[in-house]
MMTF fields as JSON, N, C-alpha, C and O atoms, coordinates in Angstrom:
{
  "mmtfVersion": "1.0.0",
  "mmtfProducer": "UNKNOWN",
  "numBonds": 331,
  "numAtoms": 332,
  "numGroups": 83,
  "numChains": 1,
  "numModels": 1,
  "chainsPerModel": [1],
  "groupsPerChain": [83],
  "chainIdList": ["A"],
  "bondAtomList": [4, 2, 8, 6, 12, 10, 16, 14, 20, 18, 24, 22, 28, 26, 32, 30, 36, 34, 40, 38, 44, 42, 48, 46, 52, 50, 56, 54, 60, 58, 64, 62, 68, 66, 72, 70, 76, 74, 80, 78, 84, 82, 88, 86, 92, 90, 96, 94, 100, 98, 104, 102, 108, 106, 112, 110, 116, 114, 120, 118, 124, 122, 128, 126, 132, 130, 136, 134, 140, 138, 144, 142, 148, 146, 152, 150, 156, 154, 160, 158, 164, 162, 168, 166, 172, 170, 176, 174, 180, 178, 184, 182, 188, 186, 192, 190, 196, 194, 200, 198, 204, 202, 208, 206, 212, 210, 216, 214, 220, 218, 224, 222, 228, 226, 232, 230, 236, 234, 240, 238, 244, 242, 248, 246, 252, 250, 256, 254, 260, 258, 264, 262, 268, 266, 272, 270, 276, 274, 280, 278, 284, 282, 288, 286, 292, 290, 296, 294, 300, 298, 304, 302, 308, 306, 312, 310, 316, 314, 320, 318, 324, 322, 328, 326],
  "bondOrderList": [1, 1, 1, 1, 1, 1, 1, 1, 1, 1, 1, 1, 1, 1, 1, 1, 1, 1, 1, 1, 1, 1, 1, 1, 1, 1, 1, 1, 1, 1, 1, 1, 1, 1, 1, 1, 1, 1, 1, 1, 1, 1, 1, 1, 1, 1, 1, 1, 1, 1, 1, 1, 1, 1, 1, 1, 1, 1, 1, 1, 1, 1, 1, 1, 1, 1, 1, 1, 1, 1, 1, 1, 1, 1, 1, 1, 1, 1, 1, 1, 1, 1],
  "groupList": [{"groupName": "MET", "atomNameList": ["N", "CA", "C", "O"], "elementList": ["N", "C", "C", "O"], "formalChargeList": [0, 0, 0, 0], "bondAtomList": [1, 0, 2, 1, 3, 2], "bondOrderList": [1, 1, 2], "singleLetterCode": "M", "chemCompType": "L-PEPTIDE LINKING"}, {"groupName": "GLN", "atomNameList": ["N", "CA", "C", "O"], "elementList": ["N", "C", "C", "O"], "formalChargeList": [0, 0, 0, 0], "bondAtomList": [1, 0, 2, 1, 3, 2], "bondOrderList": [1, 1, 2], "singleLetterCode": "Q", "chemCompType": "L-PEPTIDE LINKING"}, {"groupName": "ALA", "atomNameList": ["N", "CA", "C", "O"], "elementList": ["N", "C", "C", "O"], "formalChargeList": [0, 0, 0, 0], "bondAtomList": [1, 0, 2, 1, 3, 2], "bondOrderList": [1, 1, 2], "singleLetterCode": "A", "chemCompType": "L-PEPTIDE LINKING"}, {"groupName": "ASP", "atomNameList": ["N", "CA", "C", "O"], "elementList": ["N", "C", "C", "O"], "formalChargeList": [0, 0, 0, 0], "bondAtomList": [1, 0, 2, 1, 3, 2], "bondOrderList": [1, 1, 2], "singleLetterCode": "D", "chemCompType": "L-PEPTIDE LINKING"}, {"groupName": "LEU", "atomNameList": ["N", "CA", "C", "O"], "elementList": ["N", "C", "C", "O"], "formalChargeList": [0, 0, 0, 0], "bondAtomList": [1, 0, 2, 1, 3, 2], "bondOrderList": [1, 1, 2], "singleLetterCode": "L", "chemCompType": "L-PEPTIDE LINKING"}, {"groupName": "TYR", "atomNameList": ["N", "CA", "C", "O"], "elementList": ["N", "C", "C", "O"], "formalChargeList": [0, 0, 0, 0], "bondAtomList": [1, 0, 2, 1, 3, 2], "bondOrderList": [1, 1, 2], "singleLetterCode": "Y", "chemCompType": "L-PEPTIDE LINKING"}, {"groupName": "SER", "atomNameList": ["N", "CA", "C", "O"], "elementList": ["N", "C", "C", "O"], "formalChargeList": [0, 0, 0, 0], "bondAtomList": [1, 0, 2, 1, 3, 2], "bondOrderList": [1, 1, 2], "singleLetterCode": "S", "chemCompType": "L-PEPTIDE LINKING"}, {"groupName": "PRO", "atomNameList": ["N", "CA", "C", "O"], "elementList": ["N", "C", "C", "O"], "formalChargeList": [0, 0, 0, 0], "bondAtomList": [1, 0, 2, 1, 3, 2], "bondOrderList": [1, 1, 2], "singleLetterCode": "P", "chemCompType": "L-PEPTIDE LINKING"}, {"groupName": "GLU", "atomNameList": ["N", "CA", "C", "O"], "elementList": ["N", "C", "C", "O"], "formalChargeList": [0, 0, 0, 0], "bondAtomList": [1, 0, 2, 1, 3, 2], "bondOrderList": [1, 1, 2], "singleLetterCode": "E", "chemCompType": "L-PEPTIDE LINKING"}, {"groupName": "PHE", "atomNameList": ["N", "CA", "C", "O"], "elementList": ["N", "C", "C", "O"], "formalChargeList": [0, 0, 0, 0], "bondAtomList": [1, 0, 2, 1, 3, 2], "bondOrderList": [1, 1, 2], "singleLetterCode": "F", "chemCompType": "L-PEPTIDE LINKING"}, {"groupName": "ASN", "atomNameList": ["N", "CA", "C", "O"], "elementList": ["N", "C", "C", "O"], "formalChargeList": [0, 0, 0, 0], "bondAtomList": [1, 0, 2, 1, 3, 2], "bondOrderList": [1, 1, 2], "singleLetterCode": "N", "chemCompType": "L-PEPTIDE LINKING"}, {"groupName": "ARG", "atomNameList": ["N", "CA", "C", "O"], "elementList": ["N", "C", "C", "O"], "formalChargeList": [0, 0, 0, 0], "bondAtomList": [1, 0, 2, 1, 3, 2], "bondOrderList": [1, 1, 2], "singleLetterCode": "R", "chemCompType": "L-PEPTIDE LINKING"}, {"groupName": "LYS", "atomNameList": ["N", "CA", "C", "O"], "elementList": ["N", "C", "C", "O"], "formalChargeList": [0, 0, 0, 0], "bondAtomList": [1, 0, 2, 1, 3, 2], "bondOrderList": [1, 1, 2], "singleLetterCode": "K", "chemCompType": "L-PEPTIDE LINKING"}, {"groupName": "VAL", "atomNameList": ["N", "CA", "C", "O"], "elementList": ["N", "C", "C", "O"], "formalChargeList": [0, 0, 0, 0], "bondAtomList": [1, 0, 2, 1, 3, 2], "bondOrderList": [1, 1, 2], "singleLetterCode": "V", "chemCompType": "L-PEPTIDE LINKING"}, {"groupName": "THR", "atomNameList": ["N", "CA", "C", "O"], "elementList": ["N", "C", "C", "O"], "formalChargeList": [0, 0, 0, 0], "bondAtomList": [1, 0, 2, 1, 3, 2], "bondOrderList": [1, 1, 2], "singleLetterCode": "T", "chemCompType": "L-PEPTIDE LINKING"}, {"groupName": "ILE", "atomNameList": ["N", "CA", "C", "O"], "elementList": ["N", "C", "C", "O"], "formalChargeList": [0, 0, 0, 0], "bondAtomList": [1, 0, 2, 1, 3, 2], "bondOrderList": [1, 1, 2], "singleLetterCode": "I", "chemCompType": "L-PEPTIDE LINKING"}, {"groupName": "GLY", "atomNameList": ["N", "CA", "C", "O"], "elementList": ["N", "C", "C", "O"], "formalChargeList": [0, 0, 0, 0], "bondAtomList": [1, 0, 2, 1, 3, 2], "bondOrderList": [1, 1, 2], "singleLetterCode": "G", "chemCompType": "PEPTIDE LINKING"}],
  "groupTypeList": [0, 1, 2, 3, 4, 3, 5, 6, 2, 7, 2, 8, 4, 9, 5, 10, 6, 6, 4, 11, 6, 10, 11, 12, 0, 13, 5, 11, 11, 9, 7, 14, 2, 2, 8, 2, 15, 6, 9, 2, 13, 8, 8, 4, 16, 13, 2, 6, 2, 16, 9, 14, 14, 4, 1, 13, 16, 8, 8, 11, 9, 8, 11, 16, 1, 15, 1, 16, 4, 5, 3, 16, 2, 3, 5, 7, 4, 14, 11, 12, 2, 13, 6],
  "groupIdList": [1, 2, 3, 4, 5, 6, 7, 8, 9, 10, 11, 12, 13, 14, 15, 16, 17, 18, 19, 20, 21, 22, 23, 24, 25, 26, 27, 28, 29, 30, 31, 32, 33, 34, 35, 36, 37, 38, 39, 40, 41, 42, 43, 44, 45, 46, 47, 48, 49, 50, 51, 52, 53, 54, 55, 56, 57, 58, 59, 60, 61, 62, 63, 64, 65, 66, 67, 68, 69, 70, 71, 72, 73, 74, 75, 76, 77, 78, 79, 80, 81, 82, 83],
  "secStructList": [7, 4, 4, 4, 7, 7, 6, 6, 1, 7, 7, 3, 3, 3, 3, 7, 1, 1, 1, 1, 6, 6, 1, 7, 7, 3, 3, 3, 7, 7, 1, 7, 1, 2, 2, 2, 2, 2, 2, 2, 2, 6, 6, 6, 7, 6, 6, 6, 1, 1, 7, 3, 3, 3, 3, 3, 6, 6, 3, 3, 7, 7, 6, 6, 6, 2, 2, 2, 2, 2, 2, 1, 1, 1, 7, 7, 1, 7, 7, 7, 7, 7, 7],
  "xCoordList": [57.79, 57.363, 58.145, 59.097, 57.052, 56.476, 58.086, 58.596, 58.459, 59.226, 60.394, 60.983, 60.672, 61.436, 61.549, 62.403, 60.689, 60.789, 61.179, 60.77, 62.256, 63.111, 62.473, 63.152, 61.237, 60.532, 61.074, 60.537, 61.937, 62.237, 63.312, 63.736, 63.668, 64.076, 63.948, 64.298, 63.806, 63.464, 62.662, 63.044, 61.321, 60.247, 59.879, 58.772, 59.943, 59.348, 58.019, 58.204, 56.518, 55.619, 55.003, 54.293, 54.801, 54.362, 52.77, 52.244, 52.38, 50.637, 49.674, 50.005, 48.825, 48.053, 46.222, 45.721, 45.627, 44.644, 43.199, 42.13, 43.62, 42.176, 41.959, 43.067, 41.136, 41.164, 41.592, 42.285, 40.98, 40.64, 42.642, 43.237, 43.155, 43.962, 44.058, 44.659, 43.647, 45.292, 45.167, 45.085, 45.168, 45.465, 47.038, 47.633, 47.248, 49.084, 49.075, 48.435, 50.647, 51.376, 52.192, 53.332, 51.42, 52.758, 53.337, 53.04, 54.627, 55.587, 56.291, 56.718, 56.084, 55.84, 56.975, 56.801, 58.333, 59.096, 59.113, 58.878, 59.301, 59.315, 60.354, 61.116, 60.312, 61.123, 61.745, 62.68, 60.683, 60.029, 59.401, 58.695, 59.806, 58.386, 57.075, 55.924, 57.381, 55.99, 55.276, 54.193, 55.611, 55.063, 54.645, 53.745, 55.202, 54.669, 53.07, 51.875, 53.969, 52.858, 51.362, 50.313, 51.648, 51.026, 49.802, 48.664, 50.16, 49.792, 49.087, 48.888, 48.923, 49.361, 47.133, 46.001, 47.694, 45.95, 45.238, 44.388, 45.748, 44.822, 44.444, 43.248, 44.962, 44.7, 44.592, 43.601, 45.684, 44.567, 43.566, 42.889, 43.576, 42.834, 43.431, 43.322, 44.143, 45.084, 43.735, 43.531, 43.243, 42.365, 41.405, 41.079, 41.17, 40.646, 41.497, 41.428, 42.379, 42.885, 42.697, 42.007, 43.946, 44.317, 45.417, 45.519, 46.471, 47.881, 48.198, 47.891, 48.777, 49.718, 51.159, 50.862, 52.16, 53.697, 54.771, 55.767, 54.625, 55.96, 56.658, 56.516, 57.931, 59.469, 60.611, 60.894, 61.049, 61.261, 63.532, 64.129, 63.664, 65.33, 65.028, 64.611, 65.178, 65.343, 63.689, 63.36, 62.476, 61.71, 60.486, 60.193, 60.042, 58.714, 57.021, 56.634, 56.157, 54.832, 53.788, 54.134, 52.794, 51.679, 50.285, 49.984, 49.97, 47.936, 47.316, 46.67, 47.126, 47.48, 48.478, 48.622, 49.303, 50.589, 51.12, 51.63, 50.681, 50.94, 49.71, 49.804, 48.34, 47.378, 47.562, 47.103, 48.684, 49.167, 50.047, 49.756, 51.259, 51.489, 51.29, 51.64, 50.675, 50.124, 49.287, 49.548, 48.281, 47.93, 48.449, 47.9, 50.172, 50.452, 50.767, 50.362, 51.307, 51.707, 52.686, 53.157, 53.718, 55.561, 55.029, 55.657, 53.74, 53.741, 53.593, 52.595, 55.078, 55.05, 54.677, 55.182, 53.499, 52.475, 51.398, 50.947, 50.834, 49.664, 48.919, 49.05, 47.784, 46.444, 45.343, 44.668, 45.095, 43.434, 42.653, 42.899, 41.423, 40.282, 40.651, 41.357, 39.785, 39.756, 38.136, 37.451, 37.96, 36.542, 36.503, 35.422],
  "yCoordList": [147.337, 147.962, 149.716, 150.118, 150.149, 151.157, 152.468, 153.388, 151.945, 152.794, 152.982, 153.656, 151.958, 152.032, 152.709, 152.818, 152.935, 153.996, 154.969, 155.367, 155.472, 156.508, 157.631, 158.271, 157.702, 159.179, 160.5, 160.95, 160.619, 161.779, 160.734, 161.274, 159.406, 158.93, 158.267, 157.088, 158.415, 158.817, 157.46, 156.862, 157.224, 155.881, 155.538, 156.076, 154.554, 154.724, 153.326, 152.175, 154.008, 153.575, 153.069, 153.835, 150.994, 151.009, 150.383, 149.487, 150.947, 150.737, 149.982, 150.253, 149.303, 149.521, 150.043, 149.694, 150.882, 151.942, 151.399, 151.784, 150.532, 149.436, 147.836, 147.307, 147.162, 145.522, 144.979, 143.988, 145.92, 144.469, 144.538, 145.616, 143.564, 143.135, 143.174, 142.193, 143.991, 144.793, 146.047, 146.516, 146.639, 148.08, 147.492, 146.487, 149.232, 149.339, 150.117, 151.119, 148.906, 149.048, 150.624, 150.928, 151.304, 152.83, 152.524, 151.669, 153.545, 153.617, 155.432, 156.114, 155.609, 156.536, 156.917, 156.543, 157.782, 157.594, 159.327, 160.254, 159.694, 160.535, 160.757, 159.923, 161.701, 162.172, 162.133, 162.426, 161.672, 161.597, 159.992, 159.661, 159.306, 158.179, 158.806, 158.387, 159.516, 160.653, 160.844, 160.264, 161.561, 162.344, 160.908, 160.763, 160.022, 158.948, 158.198, 157.952, 158.128, 157.607, 158.67, 158.288, 159.955, 160.847, 160.724, 161.167, 160.182, 160.396, 158.52, 158.382, 157.683, 156.434, 156.728, 156.636, 157.072, 157.463, 158.185, 157.693, 159.695, 161.032, 160.599, 160.769, 160.243, 160.508, 158.803, 158.386, 157.998, 156.817, 155.877, 154.98, 156.319, 155.727, 154.386, 153.741, 154.272, 152.927, 151.915, 150.937, 151.896, 150.836, 150.01, 148.827, 151.004, 150.69, 150.056, 149.028, 151.443, 151.145, 149.055, 148.268, 148.942, 147.475, 147.86, 148.599, 146.887, 146.914, 147.326, 148.516, 147.101, 148.612, 148.729, 148.406, 149.044, 148.652, 149.022, 148.768, 149.957, 151.05, 150.291, 149.8, 150.609, 150.383, 151.828, 152.634, 151.474, 152.568, 151.665, 150.699, 152.389, 151.624, 149.801, 149.288, 149.224, 147.12, 146.593, 145.411, 148.218, 147.121, 147.376, 148.38, 146.785, 146.496, 146.982, 145.954, 147.914, 147.748, 147.526, 147.784, 147.173, 146.678, 147.444, 147.441, 147.931, 148.424, 148.301, 149.349, 147.951, 147.662, 147.953, 148.019, 148.165, 148.616, 150.287, 151.106, 150.248, 151.475, 152.626, 153.781, 151.53, 152.786, 153.309, 154.351, 152.105, 151.667, 152.861, 153.655, 152.849, 154.05, 155.593, 156.116, 156.129, 156.807, 156.96, 157.916, 156.037, 155.573, 156.868, 157.969, 156.342, 156.051, 157.094, 158.02, 157.522, 158.873, 158.969, 159.976, 158.05, 158.757, 160.021, 161.077, 159.776, 160.288, 161.916, 162.634, 162.201, 163.727, 164.3, 165.38, 163.661, 165.59, 165.78, 164.777, 166.46, 167.023, 166.29, 166.504, 165.099, 164.418, 165.148, 165.981, 164.681, 165.829, 164.709, 163.504, 165.512, 164.375, 163.411, 163.718, 162.048, 161.07, 160.738, 160.689, 160.521, 160.156, 158.693, 158.108],
  "zCoordList": [159.379, 158.375, 157.605, 156.936, 158.236, 158.18, 158.857, 158.218, 160.414, 160.383, 160.803, 161.648, 159.738, 158.717, 157.13, 156.251, 157.268, 155.119, 155.814, 156.904, 154.935, 154.542, 153.446, 152.643, 153.581, 153.475, 152.039, 151.026, 152.5, 151.431, 150.348, 149.326, 150.605, 149.511, 148.017, 148.063, 147.553, 145.046, 145.878, 146.884, 144.975, 144.569, 143.981, 143.963, 142.922, 141.988, 142.002, 142.395, 141.356, 141.322, 140.621, 139.97, 140.167, 138.961, 138.809, 139.47, 138.03, 138.752, 137.008, 135.854, 137.327, 136.454, 137.099, 138.168, 136.097, 136.429, 136.642, 137.115, 136.17, 135.609, 136.34, 136.427, 136.744, 136.831, 135.476, 135.241, 134.559, 133.268, 132.954, 132.955, 132.786, 132.953, 131.263, 130.825, 130.374, 129.491, 129.003, 127.867, 130.462, 130.217, 130.666, 131.053, 130.225, 130.278, 131.315, 131.635, 132.221, 132.688, 133.042, 132.689, 133.678, 133.891, 134.868, 135.703, 134.799, 135.998, 135.817, 134.886, 137.266, 137.497, 138.597, 139.757, 138.186, 138.97, 139.947, 139.172, 141.131, 142.12, 143.049, 143.54, 143.194, 143.871, 145.829, 146.574, 145.785, 147.578, 147.257, 146.304, 148.156, 149.051, 149.444, 149.324, 149.764, 150.275, 149.535, 149.457, 148.913, 146.7, 146.243, 145.416, 146.702, 145.273, 146.389, 146.224, 147.322, 148.206, 147.921, 147.404, 148.394, 148.252, 146.712, 146.863, 145.522, 144.691, 143.833, 142.626, 144.633, 144.916, 145.881, 145.406, 147.303, 147.647, 146.607, 145.865, 146.605, 146.539, 145.012, 144.775, 144.273, 142.821, 142.308, 141.708, 142.628, 141.718, 142.583, 142.079, 144.384, 145.126, 144.558, 143.515, 145.796, 145.59, 146.433, 145.713, 147.1, 147.34, 146.123, 146.027, 145.407, 144.732, 143.259, 142.586, 143.232, 141.405, 141.498, 142.146, 140.254, 139.845, 140.704, 141.684, 139.811, 139.917, 140.825, 140.747, 141.989, 142.18, 143.491, 144.641, 143.291, 143.566, 143.727, 143.05, 145.065, 144.972, 146.091, 147.211, 144.572, 145.859, 145.623, 144.736, 147.209, 147.603, 147.837, 148.312, 147.411, 147.364, 147.418, 146.38, 148.215, 147.848, 148.436, 148.538, 148.896, 149.365, 148.791, 148.142, 148.954, 147.554, 148.345, 148.9, 148.524, 149.474, 148.429, 147.276, 148.59, 147.252, 148.75, 149.943, 147.464, 147.856, 148.873, 148.864, 149.469, 151.852, 152.439, 153.66, 151.56, 152.638, 152.524, 153.289, 151.126, 150.789, 151.373, 151.788, 151.144, 152.545, 153.625, 154.092, 154.295, 155.147, 155.615, 156.509, 154.799, 154.791, 155.24, 156.298, 154.214, 154.047, 155.406, 156.138, 155.766, 157.53, 158.023, 158.026, 158.636, 159.795, 160.392, 159.689, 161.376, 161.906, 161.754, 162.283, 160.956, 160.091, 159.279, 159.211, 158.645, 157.141, 156.696, 156.644, 156.384, 156.691, 155.82, 155.515, 155.026, 153.988, 154.35, 154.902, 154.324, 154.778, 154.197, 152.992, 154.494, 154.015, 153.381, 153.986, 151.613, 151.878, 152.007, 151.948, 152.239, 152.244, 150.74, 149.779, 151.037, 150.031, 150.448, 151.47, 148.825, 148.893, 148.99, 149.062]
}
């Protein structure tokens, strides 16, 4: 999965920043998958976020998979310290 991901491809991120189901779903489009992954992990805290899905082309990644992409050796951006 991770080796095939094109981190430079456009990506869409769907998320609900709360575990409460009455929160509105948010959609954001990013110029690159790497930027979407960075936002999901560093800004949303994808591990503790509610619903989060990353779509790159026809591939979809859920919370744990997104974190795995961020932690992977192929991730092209500089990681910032996440508490």
